[in-house]
N, C-alpha and C positions, 0 to 999 in steps of 0.2 A: 502493499501500500505506497504510496508517497507521500513524502511526509508535508502539512499543510500547516502553518502554525501561524496565521493572518488570513484574513479577510473581510475584504468590502460588503453588507449586503441593504436592504432596504427593507423595513419591515413596517407595517402598518396595523395598527387595529380596526375591525368592522366600526362602520357608520353605524347610529343608535336607529331603528325606523319611525319613521312619522306619525303621529297621532291621525286617530279617524273624525270625520263627523258624523256623523248620522243617529234617526232619529228612531223610536221602536213603531212600525206601521204595522197593526195585527188590525181584523173585521171586529166590527165594535167597540172599536180602542181609536177615537179620531184622534186624540191628542194626546200620542205614545213621547215616553223623554225621551230626554239624548239618551242614546246607547253606543256610543262609538267608545272603542279600545285604547289602551296605547301602545304607543310602538314597542319594541322588542329592545335590550341592549343590545350592544354590537360584543363582537368576541374579541374578548383582551390577546397578549400579547406575552407568553411566561416561558422563562428558561430556567434550565434544569442542568446541574450539573452534576455528569454520568458518568459514572469512573470508568464504567466499558471501552469510554471513547479517548484517545491519547490521540486525535489529527481533527484539524476540522474543515478533512476532505470536502464535507459534504456539503460547506457552502463553496465550493469553490468555480462550482459550475451552476449554482442554485443560490442567485443575488436577490429574490425577492420575495417577500412572507406575508402572505394578508391574512388577516383575522374575517371571520363573516358577517358582513351586516345583521342588522337587527327587521325580522317583520317589521311591515307595518299596520299597526291595528286593524281590525273590520269591527264591522257592526255586531248585534247582539253581544252585548261587553266581550266581545273576544279582543286578547290582549295579544299582540305578535309573538310570535317565538323570538330567546335572546339568540345571537350567533354565534359558532359554537368557538371556542378560544382554541388557538394553535399553541405549542407546544415545541421550543427549540433545543435539541438537546446540545451539551456541550462540551470539551474535557474539565476537568474537574482543573483550574487553574489561570480560566478565559477572563477576558478583562473586556470588559463591555465599553466602547466611549463612542461620546457622539460625535460625526465629525462635521459637521459643520459648527457647531458651540466649544470641541475638545475636550466637554468633560466626562468626567467618568460616569459612565452609566450604573454600573453595578462591577465588582467580581467573585466570582464564583471559585470557594475554597474548600468547600464543603459538600463533601460527597453528596449527591440525590439532594443538595440543598437547591429549594424552588422559590424564585423571584417575579415578580409582575414587574416587568421592561416596560409596555403599554399595556393603559386600559383602554377600551372601546366606549364609548359614547354614551350615554341616556337614554333611552327612548324619549319621543314626541308624548304629549299627553292628547288624550282622547278627548271631545266634547263632553263625553258623559265626568271627567275630573274635574270641569270649571260648573259644575250646573251646584245651586243656592236655593237658597229660599227664594230668594229675589231676581234670578236669574232660570227660571226654570226652562228656559230653551238656548244654551249657550250654540253659537256656534264658531266659537273659536275652538283652536287645534293651535300646537306646536310643531315643528317641525321635529326630529333627530339631534341629536348632538351630534360632530362627529369626531371618529377617532384620533386617537393620537397616530401621528406616524413620523419617523426618523429614518437616517441613514446614520446604520452603527458603524463603529469597524472590532472584530472580534480580533484580537491578540493571545495566542497561550501563551502563557508562560510555564513552565515546570514548574512540577514543585520538587527540590531538592537538599537533601543538607548539606553536602555540598558539589564543590563546582571547578574543571577544572577549567584554568586556564594556557593558554602559550601558543606561543609562534606552530606553524606545521609542520608538521613531522619530528617538534617534542616528545611524542611518546605519552601523549593523554591518551588516546587509543587502545596501544597495549597497556596502559594503565588500569586501566577499569576491563578490561578482559581479563587481567591478571587476575582481583580481584573479588571481581561479582560475574554474575552472570549475563550481563550485556555480552552480544557478539559481533561488535560492529565490523567495519571495514576494514584491514589493515593493507598499507602497499608500501613502497620504500618511494613515493613522489609526496610534494606537496597538495594539500585539498583534499584528503583521500574520504578524510570525513564534510559529507557535503549536508550533514542534519543531527541535531543533536539524538546524543541517545542516552540512557541513564541504564543504570543499574543498582541492583539491592546487595550489599557487601553485609554479608549474615557473619559475624563472630561468636555468636552463643545463642544461647536461649534470653529472647528477648534483648539482644545485644545488638541491631543491626542498622543503617544509613543507607541514603540515595545520593551516588553520586550523578551527576551531570557531567557529560563531555558535550562542547561546540566545537565546531572547524575553527581552525587555528586563524589568532589576527597575524596582522603584517600592519606594519604603518602603514598609519594616515585612514586607518579603519577607521576611527570617527568620519573624516569625511566618503565617505565607502567603499576607499580600497577592499582586495579579497570576498573573503564569504562572512567573517565572524563577526562581523559587527549585525548581521541580519539576525543574531540569535544571542547579542547581549543580554535582550530581555530577561534570556533565559538563566539570571545569574542571579536574577535581583530580589529572587528569596531567597538564596543559599544564606548557613551560618557562616559557611567557612569556605574560601577561595586558596586552593591549590596552583600556585603559579608552578609551569610545571618547565624546567628550563633544561635543555639539549648540550651538558658542557662538552659534546664532542661532534660537535656539526659537522655536517662530509660536506661542505663547503668551504671548512675552516673560518667560517664568521664569527665573526667578537661573541662571545653571549654573553656580555655585562653590554653591550651596545643592544643587543636583542632583546635581554628581560628590561631595560629602560626602555625601549618604544614601546613596550606593552604596557608598561605603568603608566606613560602618558598618552596612550589613548583608552585606556580606561579611566582617566580622569580627565579626559576630555568628552567622553562617551556619557559618565555620570558620577558626579561629587561621591556620591552617596554609595556606589559601587563600589568606590576607591578607596572608601572611608572599611570597608566592610575586615575584619579579620582573615589577614593573607598570612601563606606558609610558603616558603620557598623550599624547593621539592628539586632536589638539581639529580635530571634521571639520565641514563647509558653510561654508567663509571664502568659494567663491564667492558667499555672499550676505552676502560683510560688502566696505563700502567700500572703496576700496586707503588709499583716505588715512587710517581707520582702522583697519585691521586690524592696525597694529605695538601699537597700545596698544591692545583690546581686550585681545591676547592677552598683554603684559606684565602688566596691571590682573590679567586671569581668575591669572596665574600665581603672582599676588605676593599675591592674596587667599585662593588654596587654599594658597597656602606651600607649596608640591611642589618640591623637591630633586632628583626624577629627568629622566631623556629626555623630552623634549615634541618632538610631529610637529605640522607644521602641513599643513591636507591641503583638498582633495577632491573626495570618492567618486563624487559625480557627474560632473564636469570631469577628471578625475585627476590634475589636479595636486597634486606631492606624494608618491603613493604607493612611485614607481621608489624616491626614497632611504628609506623604510621601508623596503620589502621586502628592500634590501638589506643593512640593519641587520637584523631581524630576520634573516635568513638567517646574518647573522655571529654573530650573539647562539644559535640553534643549533644550526650548526655548531660552535662550541666547547663546547658540554653534551655532545657527539655522544661516547659512545666509541669509537675505532677499533681493530679486531684486527688486529694484522699476522697475514696467513698464511703457515702457515712454509713456506721452502724445503728441497723433500727431498733440497735437491743438496747441502747443511752440514747435513741435520737428522740428522749421523750423529758419533760419538766421533772425537775427530783420531787416535788409534791405531788406530780399526779399517780396514782395507784395503777 
């Protein structure tokens, strides 16, 4: 299935039905009263966060969704039927934004969460509604109210605890494949990853977290160069960023210069994303001679002026992965909010019998 994480669609709620002007006409009843019914309510537009959907592909080709209009009122005290609502199912983590105003309409973060996006128009009043003791034969009616309509942008931001950040071919896909059940495409050329990949890391009972891998960033990504800038939104909900650095690049590039370029692009894109906790992970140490490894690592940290945590790994040989995963779990678990379940045996007043 093709991965689609952004779509622009038109949605419209149904219009309310018009009221009816009618009078009772039967044999031997020369002056029947008003019996025109009200119009029906228009259908509304709802959105539901469906955990079984992981892409917005359904909204790539179908771009307009309209709810049914309410039926008009009729005589004999018959009210119009309400229009059917429509329910749009989107992945968990979808952000809905009004294209015209730029305001965020809703953010669906909870599985099976159902939110009213557009309200259908109310039905108009028939002349039965205007009958009073002094106005015995009203001829007034009102039209139905129009339903709301908007052009919205759907953006999928995946929900992950840890995000991988780095240049193309830094080894992000190899890392996520080594520690989780994800199986991304891995090759020896840049931009092998074309869309985000999610992997679940399980360290033991009730010890698991989710890692997100996005396409690699290059210099100028904030201005649209490369692919990674299109998917940086997927890192905005993560609790921790792992900056993967290729310590043995095949093109003899300067790893420090590449790492600084990544940090600069991150700051240009979103200062809040730049301020997230970030760890430095030096990868591909299996390609560095053992006697030169410590020198190269210390030289990189000194030139990069890095003061945070540093991890030395080889995703290919799985060297150093277990300490890294244990440290990530401790960081993620420390940020989790634990809700204590109330014990019904003691959830009562002390004076109660």
